[in-house]
N, C-alpha and C positions, 0 to 999 in steps of 0.2 A: 878904128875898128877893134883894136885889141882892148881898148878901154871899155868898150860897150859889152864885150863878152862876159865879164863878171856880172854885169847888171842883168843880162839875159839869163844867166845861170841862176842868179838869186831870185829872179822873177819866177822861173820855172819851179824852183824849190818851194817858193812861197805858195804857188798854185797847188803843187802836190800836197803840201802841208794843209792847205785849206780844204782840198778834196778829202784828205784822210780824216780831218776833224769833222767834216760834214757827214762822211760815211759813218763815223763812230756815233755821232749824235743820232743818225737815222737808224743804225743797226742796234744800238743798245736797247731801245724799247722792245724791238722784236725778239731779241735774245732773252729779255726778261719774261716776255709773253710765251716763249717757246715751250716751256714745260706744260703750261695750262693748255696751249693749243694742241700739243702732242697728245696730252691726256684726253682732251675732248675728241680729237680725231680718232684715236684708237678705241675709246670706250663709248663714244656717243655717235659720231658721224658714221664711222665704218659699220657698226651694227645696223643703223637705220637704213643705209644704202644696201647692205647685204640682205637685210630682211625684205626690202622691196624687190630685189632680184629673185630672192627665194620664193616670193609669192607667185612667180611665173613658172615654177617648177613643180614636179611631183616626184615621189619616191624619196629615199634617203641614202646617204653615204654614196657608195660607188654606183648605186642604181638611180641616182638623181638624173632626171631628164627634163627637157623643156616641156611646158604644158600650155604656154600662151596664156589666154584669159580663162582657161578651164576652171581654175579655182574660184574666180570671181563669178562665173556662171553657176558653178555649184553652190556658191553662197546664196545666190538669189533663189535657188530652188530647194534650199535646205530648211525643212520645217523646224528643226531643233535650234537653228540659229535665230529664226524669227521668234521662237518661244523665249529664248534667252534675251533677245532684244526687248520683247514685250515685258518680261519680268523686270528688267532693268529700268524700263520706262515707268512702270507702275510704282516701283520703289522711289524713283526720282520725283515723280509728280506728288507723291504723298510726303516723303521725308524732307526734301529740301525746303518747301514752304513752311512746314511745321517747325523744323529746326531753326530757320532764320527768324520766324515770328517769335518763337520762344526766346531766342537770343536777344532780339530787340527789346522785348519786355524785361528780360533780366537786366540788360544794360541800363535801361531807363530807371528801373527800381534801385539799382546800386548807385546810380548817379544822383539820386535824390538827395536833397540837402538834409533830410531827416535821418538818413542812414549813417550809422557810425561804423568804425572798423572796416572801411572800404577795402583796405589791403587784404584783410582776412577773407572777405567775401570774394574778392578777385581770385585769390589763391584757391579757395574752395571750388568755385565753378570751373577753374582752369585745370584742376587736377585730373579729371577723367581723360582729357586730351593727351596727357603724357603717358597714359597707360598703354602698354603694348597691345596691338590689335589682336594678336593670337591669344594673349592672356585675357583680354576682354571677352573674346569669343568663348573661351573655355569657361570663364566664370559665369557668363550668362547661359551657357548650355546647362550648367548645374542649376542655376536659379529658375530656369524655365522648364524643367522636367515636368512631365504631366502628372506623375504619381507623387513624388516627394520633393518637388521644387518649391523654393521659398515663395515665389510669386503666387502659385496656385494656393499654397497654404495661407498666405495673407488674404487672398481673395475669398477663400472659404471662411476665414475667421471673421470677416466683416459681412458675410452673407451674400457675397456676389458670386455669380457663376464662374467656374473655372474653365480653362481652355487647354486643348492639346496643342501647345504653342509650337512644337517642333514636328508634330505628326500630321497636321492638317494644312493643306496648301495656303489657305487665306491667313491663318494664324502664323504660319511659318514666315510669310512675307512681313506680317506685322511685327514679328520678333526681330527681323532684320532691321526694320524701321526703328524699333525701340532701341536697339543697340547703337545704331548710327546716331540717333538723336542724343542719347546719353553721352556718347563719346565726343561729339563735335559741337554741341550747343554752347558749352562754356568757352571754347576756343573762339567762336564767332562773337560771343557776348563781350569778350575782352576787346576785340577789334572795334565793336560798336561803341564800347565805353570810351575808347580813345577818340573816336569820331565825335561823340557827344561832348567831350571836354573841349573840343575845338570850336564848338558853336558859341558865339558871343552871348553872355548872360544878358546883355542889354536888350536883345531881341525878346527874351521871355519877359523881362521887366516891362518893356513897352507894351507887349501883348496883354499883360495883366492889367496895366493901367487902362487899356482900351476895353477891358471887360471880357477878354477871351478866357474860356475855361480850360481845364486840363486837356480835354480831348481836342479842342480847337488848337491849342498850342502844340500838341503832338502832331496833328496833321499838317499844320501850316508852317511849323518851324523845325520840329525834330526830324520828320521824315525827309523834307527837302534838304536839310543840312546833312543827313546821312546818305544821300543818294549816291555819291561816289563810292562810299564804303559798301553800301548795299550791292552795287554793281560788282565790286571786287569779290565780295563773298558769294554772290550768286553764281558768278562765272566759275570760281574755284570749286564751289560745292557741286555744281553741275558736272564739271570735269571729274571730280573725285567719285561721284556716284556712278557715272558711266564706266569708270574703271574699277568698280566694286568687285572685290575678290575675297579678302581675308575673312570678313565677318560671316558671309553665307557659307564659305568653305569650311570654317571651323564649326559653325552652328549646325548646319544641316547637310553639308556636302552637296548642295544643289537640290536636294529633295525637299519634301516628298513629291514624287512624280514630276521632277524637274520644275517644281513651283518656285524655287529660289535660285535656279540656274541663271547666272549672269553671263554677259558677253565675255568678260575676262575669264570666267571659269570655263566656258566652252572653248576659248582659245587655249587655255592651259591643258584641258583634256586632249585636244587634238595634237598639241605639240609634244606633251610629255607623258601622255598615257598611250596614245596611238602612234606617236612619232611621225605624224603627218605634218611636217614643218612647213611645207608649201602652203597647205590650206590654213594652218594656224597663222602664217604671215599675212595671208589674204584677209583673215578675220581682223588681225591687228590694224591693217591699213583701212579697212572699212570702219573700224572703231575710231581711228584717227580722223577720218573724214567727217564722221558724225560729230565728234567733239569740236572740230574746227567750225563746222557749220553752225552748231548751236551756240558756241561762244560768240561767233560773229553776229548772229541774229540778236542775242541778248545785248551785246555792246551797241549794236545799231539802234535797237528800240530804246534803251536807256539813254543813249547819246541824243536821240531825237527829243526826248523829254527834257533833257538839260538845255537844249537850244530853245 
């Protein structure tokens, strides 16, 4: 009996050491993740949850009180919200297809075997995307002035009619489309260029042997090969346009006559101009739902084509 006691003690010590070592192996990854998780919780998760709760309230500060679904009912009956949503949709429908089509053509041109100095061309088309959004808006606000803007001066010099770019509703929306297209086309073109370089050259060589022309090769090889990248840029561009704020805010301030008022600008006005944070939070969650639905639909449609 006495001889077995040390064995039992050693066994218990070994078990405790094993549990301690296992706990350390399990705990160390969580300890390493703790700073990132804490930062995410404080600066991401908490504001998201708090904003959701705020959307069911009205008033501000000490006067905040529960409002139930009143903010969401108000949203459905708010004509200015629907104006902002329509403006955002019109810009989206025109700008995103135009930008992505130009980006594809740019990428195909740069990827051509006849083009030299590709690195220089890549840098050139990518430069607009690294320009600050506010700086871009300020620059184009000067370029698009009706009286002494460079764009109207150039149009007049070549005999084309000028436009009141920032003073007429239609042209103000076109000005926003122009700025967005200038800023983001090169960014998407560089992504497409990377996708083009992953398509095997043997496919093009075989198509040429079979007598396929440039257009046939583009539709039968290039576009199918770029489909995953097209889906990626389409979803990101749609989300970005639905959240559009900086460019119209700097260019037109939402005018003229709310012609360039976007959903994000309307959210900003309610939250930080009128301090109606409950209603602003409801707008934010309506926008989140819209972004999620459109993203899911796009991925579903493109995914079905892949199958």
